Every structure is written in C-alpha cells, then in structure tokens.
N, C-alpha and C positions, 0 to 999 in steps of 0.2 A: 719548698719547706722554709727557705731562707730569704725568699726572693724580696720579702720587705726590709731587709736587712742590708745597710750601704756600708760598705768599708773602703777606706782610702788606703792604698800603698804607695808611701812615698819613699823609692829606694833608687839610687844611681847606679848599682849595680844591676844592669840589662838582663843579665842571666837570672839572677836571683829575682828579680822582679816579675820577670815572665813566667818563672815556677811559681811561685806564689800566688800570682793572680789568676793562673790557669787552675791550680787548686781550688782556691776558693770559688771560682766560678763554676768548677764541678761540683762543689757544695752547695750550689745554687743561691750564693752570695751575690749581691749587685757589687761590681768593684769598679772602682775608680782608681788612677794612679798618676803620678807625676814623678821625675828623674831629679828633681833639684828643689832645695828648700825654699825658695822664692815661688816657685810655681805651686810646691805641695801647701803653702800658706794660702796662698789665694784659693787652691781647691777646696782646703779645708772650710774657709769662712765661707764660699759659694754654696759648696754642697752640703755642708753641715752633715757628715756621715757619721754612724752610729758609732764605728770603731775606726780608729786610725791605726796602722801600722807604719812607725816613723824610724827611719833610719837614723842613728846617732850622728854618724859622719857624712855631712851633706854637702854638694858644691852648693856655692851661690850664699846658703845659710845653714847653719848647723840645727841638726834636730833640737837642741835645747832651746835654741832662739824661737823657732818655728813655734815649739810647745808653750813657752813664755807669752810670745805675741798672740796667738789664737785663746789664749787662757785670757789674757788682759783684755780681748775684745769679746768676751762673753762666751766663748765655745766650751761647753762643761761636758760634753760626751768622752768616752773612752779614748785615752791614747796610750798605746802600748810601743815602747821605745825597742828597737831592734838593735842589739848592742854586741859588739864582740866580746868574747871570753874575757880578754885583758882588762875591760873597763868594768870595775865594780860599781855599778848605779848606785846601790847601798850606801856606799862610802862619799859619794857626790850629792846626796841629799837631792834625789831626784824630784821629790816632793815639791822642793822649792821652787823648780819651774813648772810643776803641773802635771808630771807623769803617772800615769793610773798604776801601769805595772810594766814590767819587761820580759823580753825572752832573748837568750843569749845565741849569738851564731858560732858556730854552724848549728842550726835546727833542724830536726825531723819534720817533715810536712804533717804528719800525723800528730805530731805534738802540738804543732801550730794551731792546727785545726780543732783539737781538744780544749786547747785553751780558750780558743775564742767561743767553742759553744758553751763553755763555762761561763765566759764573760755575758754571752747572751742570755743563757738562763738567769743569771743571779743580779745582771745590771741593765740590758737592753728590754729584754721581753716584760719587763716589770718595772714599775718605778723603783729607784734605790730606796732601799730600807737603811735608814738611820737606825742603830740601836742604843737604848739606855739603860746604864745599869748605876745605881746609886745616883749622884748628883753630875753624872758624866754623862755626856752623848758621844757616840760613836759615828763619824760620818765616813765610811768607807770609799767612797768613791773620790773623795779628796785626802785620803788618810790622815784624818785630823781627828782630835779629840777636843771637845768643847767643856770646860768644868768652870763654874763661876764666871761665865762670861769671858774665860780666856781660853786661847787656841793651843793645843799642844801637838806638835807635829809626830808623827810617826813616820818610821822608814818604810818602805814599800814591802820588806819581812814581817816586819812589827804588825804592820796591818793585815797582811794575810795571816799570821798567826791570830791576831785577835778575832779577825772576822771569822775564822772557822769555830774558834770556841764559841763567839755568840752565835752561830748556827747550830751549834751542839752543846747548849747550856744543860749542866747536870751529868753530861754524859763523861765518862773516863776516857781520854784520848790515848794511846799509847805514843811515844816518842817516834816510833818507826812511822806510825800513820801521819802524825805530824809533819814528819819530815817529807815523806811522799806529798803530801799536800802542799806543802810551801815552798820547797825546793824542786820536786817534780822528778821527772825522769832521769837526769843527768847526777841525780845527788850523789856525790861523793862526800857529802856532809856528815861529819860525825856527830854523835848526841852531845859531845862538848860544845861544839857550836850552836846547836840548838838551846842547850841550857844556859848559854852566854845571851841569847837573844829573849829568852823567857826573862831572865835577871832585869835586861834592860827595859823589856817592856812593863815589868811590874814597877818599875821606878816611875812610869809614866801615869799608870792605872790605879796604884795601890795608895792609900793614906800611909800606911807604914809597910814599905816593902819587904823589910825583915819579918813580918808577919801578916804575910798576904791574906787578905778576907775575900777575894774574888777568885783569882788565879791559884790554885792550891794544888799543890804536889802529891800526887796518891803513890805512895811509897812501893817502889817496884813494880809498879804499872803505868806510870805517867802523869797525866794532869787532867784536872777537871775544872770547869769554869762555874762557880756558884752564883747565881744571881742576886740572891738575897743575903748579902752579906750583912753579919752581925754588926 
C-alpha cells in the first residue's frame, strides 16, 4: 500500500529507532535509517526520502543543523522533528531552519503512524496545494504567507490552524475540533491557548485584526473561515 513512500528515520536511541523502523516497515513503508546527524544528512541528500523523521538531539550534528543544511541544498520534502516534551519548538521558530512539523516524545506508535498517514494524504500523494485568499498566498509546506511579494512566517501551530481552516472554508469549526486537529491526542491545551493562537494568526492574515474579514468568530460555536472577505 505504501511501498512507494520512502521514510528516513534519523535517531540515535537504538531502541526507539528499532521500534519506529519496525512499525513503519510493518505498515509497508520503505524505511532507511541513520544514528547520527552527519550520516543522516548524507542519507537524506542521497536517497531523497518523501518524509524524514529527524531527532532534535543527535551526535555529530544536531537535528536543527541537519535540517537547515539539507534545505539549503534544495531538499524540499517533509521533515518531522522528533523532540522531547521539554523543548517547545513553537518557541524556537522551527520554520527558520525548515522543519515541516514535529512530534513530541514519548509518542505512541499509532499516533506516529496516523500523523504520517495524514502527511502522505495531504502532502506526498498529491502536489502540495498552495491556497490563496484575498491578495495572500499560503504555502503550507514551508509555513509561509506571501503578500505583496513579502514573506510572512507562520509558526508550526499557526500553520496547522490556517491549513485546517483553508481545507474547510465556510464550515463552522468548534474549538474542540480545532484543538484535536492541531494539538492532537496529548492535548491538555485549553481554549484560552487556542484563542491566543487565533489572535496571533489574525495579526498575520487580516488587514485589521480587530475586525477580522477572513477568520470569523461564530459566537458560542467556534470559528469559520470566509474566503470572499468584503
């Protein structure tokens, strides 16, 4: 089923790498692997996998540097950073060195597989779709907005939120649904945190964030993205 999808697992914890590789092979993915950043970088550039699972803390070369280096050399496929819970990638601007998304350790293998299946569906099996609303383009694979020729960077979470709205234009989305989609299974996130991310996102996508034209609050229900803003 997935035999045409190649995944690179770059992880120095032998036990975790074995478990991840074993499970992905059981799901019929092609899997290649390395246990340090230097070898991992060479592997990515040589094999050009569809998806890279890259550990944040690696011997010989940290994951952030590997990511930055392969991006500089033209690798544009998905890179998912595997990171300890204590490291909040959203705070250290993962997009600045080209991470597509991240998953926090310890993670459940079913959750990892579900995440990869989702990426295969939206980013690998078809050309990555860029969205346009008003005079703004959204490039989800590089979490960037382009408006008037200028780049506006989105954090990973802002990117997930906006992508979900753009895939569901005109539909009212409850806060619970949004939190499940954006933060996933381990979500102990509260609605205040979500609302804070919405406020930040509006500052990047709206002409007047205090009177949003695209990302509308639907009182008592949640939010809705309107394509044809007045």
